[in-house]
LUMLO-910957 format. One record per residue: residue in three letters; x, y, z of N, C-alpha, C in turn. Coordinates in steps of 0.001 Angstrom, whole numbers, padded with zeros to 6 digits, always signed. Example, Ala and Ser with C-alpha at 12.3 -4.5 7.8 and 13.67 -1.06 7.14 Angstrom:
Ala+013190-005690+007800+012300-004500+007800+013200-003300+007800/Ser+012850-002250+007080+013670-001060+007140+012900+000030+007870/
END
This chain:
Met+000854-001217+000046-000028+000007+000034+000861+001321-000024/Ala+001874+001225+000893+002768+002378+000977+003571+002621-000363/Lys+003918+001488-001046+004689+001577-002309+003787+002265-003309/Asn+002516+001825-003408+001644+002434-004426+001394+003925-004137/Ala+001241+004335-002855+001028+005658-002477+002247+006499-002863/Glu+003446+005894-002651+004660+006578-002950+004769+006830-004428/Glu+004381+005802-005228+004421+006008-006667+003441+007080-007100/Gly+002299+007105-006521+001368+008152-006859+001891+009526-006508/Tyr+002556+009695-005421+003186+010833-004984+004281+011308-005993/His+004948+010350-006403+006078+010646-007435+005518+011177-008704/Val+004414+010564-009204+003761+011024-010425+003269+012450-010273/Leu+002647+012703-009163+002096+014019-008930+003182+015121-008869/Met+004221+014808-008102+005268+015829-007769+006202+015986-009006/Lys+006583+014937-009686+007591+015058-010680+007087+015193-012070/Thr+006119+014403-012479+005600+014478-013878+004941+015766-014172/Asn+004198+016364-013179+003417+017490-013477+003967+018773-012762/Asp+005364+018940-012717+005867+020165-012157+005360+021429-012753/Lys+005093+021398-014037+004432+022546-014669+003124+022040-015323/Pro+002029+022154-014563+000807+021501-015070+000308+022136-016369/Val-000183+021309-017236-000783+021674-018572-002163+021943-018399/Val-002672+023102-018933-004105+023398-018993-004491+023522-020407/Ala-005535+022763-020772-006019+022751-022119-007184+023723-022297/Leu-007086+024663-023243-008208+025480-023628-008714+024959-024939/Ile-009962+024500-024970-010469+023791-026100-011672+024609-026700/Tyr-011599+024958-027974-012528+025825-028579-013325+025225-029765/Asp-014593+025427-029702-015322+025324-030997-014839+026445-031877/Phe-015239+026474-033193-014762+027612-033999-015904+028532-034425/Asp-016768+028105-035243-017789+028905-035771-018706+029386-034582/Gly-018924+030653-034463-019714+031275-033361-018982+031396-032091/Thr-017810+030825-032029-016935+030865-030794-015742+031752-030931/Leu-014911+031494-031963-013913+032304-032349-014074+033225-033509/Ser-015110+032807-034237-015515+033556-035490-016988+033886-035412/Pro-017422+035065-035898-018783+035417-035765-019770+034787-036726/Gly-019369+033775-037507-020237+033166-038539-019799+031834-038912/Asn-020491+031138-039788-020052+029851-040326-018897+030167-041292/Met-017787+029353-041230-016628+029715-041976-016833+029634-043484/Gln-017786+028816-043980-018067+028707-045389-018723+029999-045991/Glu-019277+030842-045114-019990+031990-045575-019056+033173-045898/Phe-017840+033190-045424-017025+034351-045583-016417+034496-047070/Ser-016217+033303-047723-015653+033396-049097-016081+032183-049891/Phe-016176+030974-049318-016440+029876-050202-017808+029946-050864/Ile-018864+030224-050065-020220+030317-050618-020353+031450-051546/Lys-019676+032592-051292-019651+033696-052172-019005+033272-053545/Ala-017985+032487-053507-017315+032063-054743-018260+031201-055563/Leu-019235+030557-054885-020204+029745-055577-021315+030602-056257/Asn-021294+031891-055955-022324+032821-056327-023737+032364-055850/Met-023672+031925-054590-024931+031536-053901-024999+032381-052612/Ser-026273+032488-052134-026389+033157-050791-026136+032087-049732/Ala-025861+032521-048465-025774+031532-047476-027106+030765-047210/Gly-028147+031420-047354-029490+030828-047167-029668+029747-048235/Glu-029302+029925-049453-029533+028959-050503-028615+027727-050230/Phe-027308+027962-049828-026408+026881-049591-026962+026040-048382/Trp-027294+026605-047331-027753+025818-046126-029136+025164-046362/Gln-029990+025755-047180-031234+025182-047545-031028+023873-048264/Lys-030089+023962-049228-029809+022673-050013-029197+021572-049113/Thr-028309+022061-048192-027749+021075-047248-028771+020415-046342/Asn-029642+021285-045821-030663+020762-044879-031694+019843-045568/Lys-032005+020204-046853-032956+019362-047643-032311+018031-047966/Leu-031017+017994-048278-030394+016786-048541-030326+015876-047303/Ser-030122+016532-046181-030075+015729-044839-031486+015233-044561/Glu-032512+015993-044662-033895+015613-044302-034436+014570-045252/Asp-034175+014805-046549-034693+013866-047531-034115+012485-047421/Asn-032891+012374-046936-032211+011115-046839-031993+010623-045352/Asp-032552+011458-044471-032381+011128-043004-030905+010879-042693/Ala-030066+011813-043160-028574+011672-043185-027957+012696-042265/Ser-026672+012483-041927-025952+013425-041112-025864+014831-041760/Ser-026239+015865-041004-026181+017234-041565-024735+017573-041892/Ile-023799+017088-041121-022382+017367-041302-021845+016769-042585/Leu-022197+015480-042818-021846+014851-044076-022463+015487-045285/Cys-023690+015967-045080-024413+016630-046149-023818+018006-046474/Tyr-023451+018731-045538-022834+019969-045892-021556+019781-046562/Met-020800+018743-046243-019598+018489-046960-019794+018003-048411/Lys-020858+017187-048565-021182+016793-049936-021686+017983-050789/Thr-022455+018815-050178-022993+020087-050852-021825+020968-051334/Met-020819+021015-050476-019648+021813-050772-018969+021266-052133/Leu-018831+019891-052122-018163+019288-053252-019008+019389-054492/Asp-020358+019144-054340-021247+019132-055560-021393+020505-056136/Glu-021595+021508-055272-021798+022847-055761-020540+023405-056392/Ala-019307+023136-055828-018123+023634-056423-017779+022936-057741/Lys-018059+021689-057860-017826+020954-059107-018754+021497-060130/Tyr-020031+021816-059845-021038+022348-060757-020660+023663-061244/Arg-020016+024442-060423-019693+025850-060793-018158+025993-061138/Asn-017478+024853-061242-016076+024835-061669-015237+025646-060688/Ile-015474+025476-059418-014692+026138-058354-013718+025053-057787/Ser-012469+025386-057617-011464+024468-057138-011832+023858-055751/Ile-011685+022567-055650-011872+021906-054321-010594+021153-053862/Ser-009488+021885-054200-008188+021314-053751-007990+021761-052334/Arg-007117+020997-051641-006765+021404-050239-006191+022808-050182/Lys-005325+023196-051141-004845+024490-051228-005919+025609-051322/Ser-006964+025280-052085-008064+026266-052305-008855+026437-051021/Phe-009142+025337-050329-009851+025413-049085-009076+026251-048093/Thr-007731+026071-048044-006931+026778-047112-006924+028300-047524/Gln-006973+028585-048774-007019+029957-049230-008364+030581-048769/Phe-009446+029865-048940-010778+030374-048478-010727+030674-046943/Gly-009944+029896-046222-009803+030110-044801-009211+031431-044411/Lys-008390+032014-045341-007730+033292-045017-008773+034387-044874/Glu-009930+034251-045452-010966+035289-045412-011876+035198-044213/Ile-011663+034242-043365-012611+034070-042250-012344+035127-041188/Glu-013370+035738-040742-013253+036886-039729-013280+036279-038329/Leu-012632+036989-037437-012487+036517-036043-013176+037598-035090/Phe-013553+037096-033944-014101+038020-032993-013075+038983-032446/Glu-013445+040081-031887-012546+041066-031410-011710+040499-030313/Gly-010385+040694-030479-009405+040288-029459-008793+038871-029702/Val-009416+038058-030623-008919+036719-030832-007449+036628-031318/Ala-007100+037540-032223-005779+037496-032809-004642+037601-031735/Ala-004915+038431-030641-003940+038591-029647-004183+037832-028363/Trp-005252+037057-028407-005699+036309-027240-004730+035232-026759/Phe-004172+034533-027645-003376+033340-027329-002032+033790-026646/Lys-001395+034842-027183-000265+035308-026465-000543+035847-025121/Thr-001647+036600-025031-002031+037208-023810-002293+036159-022735/Ile-003081+035198-023021-003438+034142-021982-002325+033155-021703/Asn-001443+032939-022742-000200+032135-022497+000704+032791-021479/Glu+000854+034104-021632+001731+034856-020667+001136+034833-019343/Tyr-000165+034943-019202-000855+034941-017907-000635+033576-017331/Gly-000848+032490-018051-000611+031141-017552+000763+031018-017120/Lys+001760+031486-017850+003172+031280-017552+003474+031996-016146/Ser+002846+033129-016021+003127+033856-014770+002568+033147-013509/Lys+001676+032167-013750+001155+031377-012668+001809+030037-012564/Gly+002734+029773-013398+003423+028485-013397+002690+027353-014128/Leu+001845+027805-015109+001066+026929-015842+001441+026911-017338/Glu+001369+025724-017958+001529+025631-019402+000192+025592-020143/Ile-000063+026580-020921-001349+026632-021695-001240+026057-023083/Lys-002106+025090-023384-002200+024490-024736-003603+024683-025269/His-003645+025101-026560-004918+025470-027194-005245+024330-028213/Tyr-006566+023972-028307-007090+022945-029131-008339+023420-029832/Ile-008601+023003-031100-009843+023260-031783-010627+021932-031758/Asn-011936+022036-031515-012873+020902-031614-014091+021402-032361/Ser-014126+021190-033628-015133+021870-034441-015790+021002-035483/Ser-016995+021361-035812-017707+020643-036894-017514+021383-038275/Gly-016691+022430-038164-016265+023127-039411-015132+022361-040137/Leu-014580+023064-041101-013585+022322-041987-012168+022564-041552/Lys-011391+021537-041245-010056+021786-040790-009214+022491-041800/Glu-009358+022172-043097-008545+022811-044072-008740+024374-044118/Met-009953+024808-043849-010202+026257-043801-009531+026800-042507/Ile-009701+026197-041436-009145+026681-040128-007611+026864-040335/Glu-007037+025841-041012-005526+025928-041251-005091+027132-042040/Gly-006110+027694-042744-005789+028937-043520-005926+030226-042788/Thr-006426+030195-041514-006567+031375-040704-005292+031875-040115/Ser-005265+033091-039678-004084+033700-039087-003728+033141-037764/Ile-004612+032349-037148-004360+031791-035805-004095+030350-035811/Ala-003938+029746-036969-003908+028226-037055-002651+027692-036289/Ala-001596+028459-036321-000337+027974-035666-000439+028029-034137/Glu-001417+028590-033553-001592+028742-032137-002029+027410-031493/Phe-002572+026464-032289-003173+025245-031741-002247+024079-031709/Glu-002322+023425-030572-001651+022136-030461-002170+021097-031396/Gln-003526+021138-031582-004152+020207-032472-005451+020868-032978/Ile-005822+020624-034222-007100+021061-034818-007895+019815-035095/Phe-008918+019499-034300-009796+018425-034507-011042+019048-035243/Ala-011179+018650-036465-012354+019184-037270-012609+018282-038395/Cys-013698+018612-039109-014030+017833-040312-012944+018046-041424/Ser-012787+017058-042239-011779+017134-043352-012129+016207-044442/Phe-011586+016508-045590-011808+015630-046737-010644+014676-047028/Leu-010980+013627-047753-009889+012769-048329-009553+013390-049718/Tyr-008283+013341-050134-007809+013921-051309-007140+012894-052213/Asn-007266+013116-053541-006645+012177-054504-005162+012599-054639/Ser-004465+011969-055544-002998+012201-055725-002746+013592-056266/Asp-003776+014221-056826-003654+015644-057404-004022+016641-056335/Gly-004346+016216-055095-004746+017125-054103-006187+017660-054179/Ile-007035+016876-054889-008427+017256-055040-009283+016513-054102/Ala-010260+017239-053457-011174+016457-052460-012113+015604-053236/Val-012129+014373-052643-012985+013314-053347-014073+012774-052412/Trp-013839+012864-051117-014777+012212-050180-014592+012747-048794/Pro-015602+012706-047964-015348+013196-046543-014452+012215-045800/Gly-013425+012724-045117-012457+011880-044442-012825+011860-042933/Val-013237+012908-042336-013679+013092-040963-014882+013886-040866/Ala-015900+013456-040267-017091+014262-040039-017415+014288-038569/Ile-017471+015503-037959-017564+015613-036591-018959+016300-036243/Asp-019777+015636-035499-021069+016278-035062-021041+016365-033571/Tyr-022209+016790-032997-022246+017142-031542-021817+015991-030588/Thr-022092+014740-031001-021674+013616-030188-020314+013158-030363/Thr-019899+013158-031684-018490+012653-031874-017505+013711-031421/Lys-017911+014894-031156-016973+015890-030610-016370+015414-029221/Thr-017179+014652-028511-016733+014300-027135-015547+013357-027213/Gln-015335+012616-028329-014180+011669-028355-012812+012456-028256/Phe-012861+013629-028777-011610+014492-028816-011269+015023-027445/Ile-012255+015156-026601-011961+015511-025208-011132+014476-024561/Phe-011516+013197-024810-010765+012038-024229-009407+011919-024858/Lys-009325+012311-026157-007956+012201-026788-007068+013189-026169/Ile-007596+014408-025905-006805+015526-025266-006336+015058-023841/Asn-007355+014421-023187-007143+013981-021838-005957+012923-021740/Lys-005887+012124-022829-004869+011062-022811-003627+011434-023664/Gly-003659+012595-024265-002502+012990-025081-002361+012336-026395/Ile-003499+011971-027014-003559+011305-028240-003855+012285-029407/Lys-003051+012377-030409-003277+013392-031466-003857+012796-032654/Glu-003796+011499-032901-004214+010902-034163-005740+010662-034134/Ile-006489+011123-035129-007901+010882-035182-008124+009366-035486/Ser-007235+008821-036246-007403+007423-036720-007203+006420-035599/Asp-006591+006828-034480-006294+005917-033363-007602+005372-032726/Ser-007565+004048-032646-008745+003372-031974-008214+002384-030972/Val-006934+002401-030700-006359+001405-029773-005996+002174-028478/Glu-005071+003117-028600-004520+003860-027367-005671+004497-026599/Ile-006633+005032-027311-007771+005751-026728-008541+004889-025745/Asn-008554+003596-025996-009355+002645-025170-008477+002030-024076/Lys-007211+002253-024011-006358+001638-023041-006588+002330-021676/Phe-006532+001610-020658-006716+002153-019271-005464+002935-018946/Val-005667+004201-018504-004507+005027-017976-005001+005700-016700/Pro-004337+005471-015593-004677+006066-014320-004812+007522-014475/Asp-005725+008144-013737-006015+009554-013878-004821+010353-013659/Asn-003971+010027-012660-002804+010860-012329-001660+010698-013335/Glu-001813+009888-014366-000807+009727-015467-001303+010317-016726/Arg-002507+010862-016745-002956+011422-017979-002419+012918-018188/Pro-002053+013296-019363-001348+014524-019586-002267+015730-019212/Val-003569+015663-019510-004404+016801-019144-005656+016275-018523/Pro-005649+016262-017215-006913+015907-016435-008066+016751-016782/Phe-009234+016278-016685-010535+017067-016990-010524+018356-016155/Lys-010013+018271-014937-010117+019482-014064-009169+020582-014510/Arg-008243+020238-015491-007466+021283-016068-007808+021609-017512/Met-009152+021451-017776-009697+021795-019146-010668+022962-018995/Ile-010567+023862-020014-011590+024977-020143-012134+024782-021573/Tyr-013516+024578-021643-014151+024365-022998-014947+025612-023363/Phe-014740+026078-024526-015533+027289-025093-016404+026877-026239/Gly-017677+027167-026150-018612+026785-027228-019759+027788-027267/Asp-020462+027697-028424-021627+028727-028557-023008+028045-028815/Gly-022974+026831-029312-024250+026293-029721-024542+024912-029351/Glu-025597+024358-029969-026056+023024-029577-025065+021919-029854/Thr-024213+022080-030868-023167+021045-031148-022133+020884-030007/Asp-022062+021970-029182-021108+021970-028104-021650+021418-026753/Ile-022908+021330-026619-023543+021006-025333-022951+019678-024750/Pro-022815+018607-025469-022276+017394-024894-020901+017636-024337/Cys-020033+018317-025065-018656+018545-024619-018612+019454-023410/Met-019396+020521-023457-019438+021451-022310-019895+020794-021027/Lys-020913+019904-021141-021398+019219-020062-020356+018127-019506/Leu-019783+017475-020471-018769+016361-020185-017642+017044-019319/Val-017106+018102-019821-015948+018766-019168-016393+019242-017724/Lys-017531+019865-017670-018049+020437-016378-018303+019316-015385/Gln-018928+018233-015792-019211+017219-014870-018007+016484-014336/Asn-016917+016561-015089-015676+015892-014688-014675+016874-014005/Gly-015258+017966-013543-014383+018903-012719-013730+020071-013481/Gly-013948+020084-014840-013394+021175-015593-014317+022332-015636/Tyr-014120+023211-016660-014854+024483-016758-015354+024682-018163/Ser-016628+025085-018328-017199+025315-019585-017744+026769-019674/Val-017377+027404-020852-017820+028797-021025-018652+028872-022311/Ala-019898+029311-022128-020677+029523-023309-020574+030979-023813/Val-020176+031198-025047-020015+032575-025558-021107+032820-026572/Tyr-021314+034060-026843-022321+034535-027770-021891+035782-028521/Lys-022380+035959-029753-021997+037184-030473-022496+038444-029640/Pro-021579+039386-029444-021956+040626-028720-023152+041304-029386/Gly-024079+041653-028578-025301+042392-029000-026424+041493-029550/Asp-026217+040175-029686-027187+039279-030162-028068+038757-028998/Ala-029196+039373-028742-030010+039054-027605-030513+037602-027588/Lys-030865+037169-028812-031370+035756-028959-030350+034705-028560/Lys-029051+034927-028989-028013+034021-028661-027662+034136-027237/Gln-027706+035302-026666-027405+035489-025262-028363+034710-024386/Arg-029632+034788-024790-030714+034022-023991-030443+032561-023981/Lys-030069+032012-025206-029757+030611-025313-028538+030180-024414/Ala-027641+031093-024408-026354+030876-023670-026681+030881-022162/Glu-027443+031881-021747-027824+032010-020308-028577+030772-019841/Gln-029436+030188-020728-030226+029047-020372-029350+027913-020011/Leu-028172+027844-020677-027241+026702-020456-026693+026701-018961/Ile-026587+027859-018389-026189+027910-016950-027316+027297-016148/Leu-028505+027751-016441-029715+027325-015631-029908+025788-015802/Asp-029589+025250-016932-029659+023835-017208-028467+023067-016618/Gly-027542+023744-016041-026334+023057-015422-025361+022515-016431/Arg-025376+023092-017647-024506+022602-018659-023176+023277-018733/Val-023153+024551-018316-021887+025404-018323-021776+026029-016978/Asn-020514+026567-016761-020166+027318-015565-020436+028784-015810/Phe-020011+029238-017023-020012+030756-017233-020622+031058-018612/Val-021066+032293-018714-021601+032807-020005-020958+034159-020289/Ser-020552+034413-021468-019819+035672-021846-020029+036058-023248/Pro-020076+037345-023505-020028+037775-024974-018646+037378-025490/Ala-018563+037044-026757-017285+036593-027320-016330+037867-027584/Asn-015829+038321-026490-014891+039480-026465-013618+038970-025808/Tyr-012574+038862-026629-011287+038158-026133-010251+039218-025842/Lys-010560+040446-025712-009588+041528-025480-008934+041399-024102/Leu-007805+041933-023920-007158+041989-022628-008096+042681-021673/Lys-008321+042114-020471-009257+042583-019470-010669+042580-019913/Gly-010971+041915-021107-012380+041800-021499-013041+040631-020776/Asp-014271+040404-021275-015155+039505-020500-014590+038064-020436/Val-014133+037498-021599-013570+036149-021572-012233+036149-020736/Tyr-011406+037066-020999-010124+037197-020207-010409+037107-018699/Asn-011355+037906-018206-011622+038016-016797-012086+036593-016246/Ile-012833+035948-017008-013374+034577-016613-012145+033601-016572/Val-011421+033561-017629-010367+032581-017726-009242+032779-016807/Ser-008908+034096-016529-007775+034344-015574-008205+033864-014205/Val-009430+034032-013783-009904+033568-012467-009831+032000-012443/Ile-010269+031354-013523-010266+029844-013580-008769+029386-013452/Leu-007846+030086-014178-006394+029697-014108-005893+029819-012696/Asp-006265+030897-012028-005898+031051-010606-006313+029894-009782/Lys-007603+029485-009979-008132+028366-009164-007446+027063-009540/Ile-007146+026842-010786-006443+025588-011200-005091+025458-010500/Lys-004373+026655-010564-003094+026591-009847-003210+026361-008371/Ser-004163+027011-007755-004357+026813-006289-004729+025464-006027/Asp-005629+024869-006796-005990+023439-006562-004801+022517-006741/Tyr-004009+022815-007724-002838+022032-007968-001843+022042-006796/Asp-001587+023255-006314-000738+023424-005127-001342+022681-003940/Phe-002635+022797-003788-003250+022155-002623-003129+020611-002762/Asp-003303+020083-003881-003202+018640-004099-001733+018170-003789/Asn-000824+018971-004216+000602+018682-003945+000923+018681-002482/Leu+000333+019585-001780+000556+019773-000354-000020+018531+000351/Leu-001218+018059+000002-001834+016913+000560-000964+015741+000361/Ala-000461+015652-000900+000357+014421-001232+001659+014395-000469/Glu+002175+015604-000297+003508+015658+000402+003296+015306+001841/His+002258+015731+002463+002017+015355+003927+001736+013896+004118/Lys+000907+013372+003113+000562+011913+003180+001882+011092+003018/His+002685+011508+002115+003946+010820+001806+004847+010837+003011/Gly+004902+012034+003703+005704+012164+004853+005356+011247+005992/Ala+003965+011186+006172+003430+010317+007182+003727+008814+006962/Glu+003594+008389+005658+003872+007007+005352+005292+006697+005505/Lys+006256+007586+005238+007695+007347+005427+007956+007162+006866/Met+007364+008001+007702+007594+007922+009121+007088+006659+009730/Leu+005834+006290+009346+005258+005060+009905+006052+003782+009392/Lys+006582+003887+008157+007341+002780+007626+008655+002531+008447/Lys+009166+003554+008966+010409+003415+009756+010206+002840+011151/Cys+008921+003039+011635+008598+002513+012978+008489+000987+012997/
END
C-alpha cells in the first residue's frame, strides 16, 4: 500500500511540475462570428448563405442523413457544378478570409503569458464541426496544439473526393478524451481505449476549459463540467437571442459561465479565464501539499 502511495506521490510531484491546462474551442460562433463557409467559399459559388444551407438541410432531411456529411457533400457538388477548385490549397485560401471576434488574434499570446506567470503551461485545441482545411488557412492556425475538425480525403492531385472526418455534436466528445490522454491521431482506436490512471494522463479534466456557442457543443461542455473542468458559453456581442440561449445553459447546469465573445485583454472572456487559471493553480498546489504530507506520514510510519 505504501509503495503504491509513494508511486502516486512521485507522479504528482515530478511528472506535473508545470501543469498543462487545455483551452478547447469550438470555432464557428466561438472564435469567429459566423459559419466559415460563408466568408468566401459560398460567395465564390455565387450563392447566398441561405441557398447553400437550404440545399444542405434538404439533402439531410430527404435522406435522413448526417447534416455534417451533407454540408460536406454540398460543398463538393456545388463547387464541381460551378467549376470552383476543391483542392486542399483552395480550401486553405478560403480560410484566409474568415473573420474573427474582437481580440482573438492577440488572445493566445495574452493568456499564454498569464498562464506562464502562474506556473502553468497553456495549450490550445480546436474541436469543431467546421472544416479543418479552412481553419488551417486562418491567421491563428499555428496557435493550436491540434485542430480536430471535419476534413476531406484527397486524391493524388490534391483534389477533395470524399469526406475523411465528419464531426457532429456527439462525436466531438471523443476528442476531449484524446486530449485527456495526449492522443493526437484521429485514426487511433487502440490507445484511446487503453486504461490510463487519472494521475498519469497529460491533461486531467479538471485542467480543461471548454468554449462553445451552440447545440453542437453541449455534450462537450457538459462532459468537461461534470468531470471537474470548466465550460464557457460565448455568444455574439449584441445578439440578444443567442445570449438568452447561452444563459439558459447555466440554468440547465451545462456550463459554468456565459460571456459575450470578447477576447480583449481585461475583456469578458479574459476575466473569466484568468480567475479559472488562478483556481487551477491553487487546486494543483493544494493537491501537492496533501500528497506531500501523506507521503511524509507514510515514510515515518514505515520506519517505525
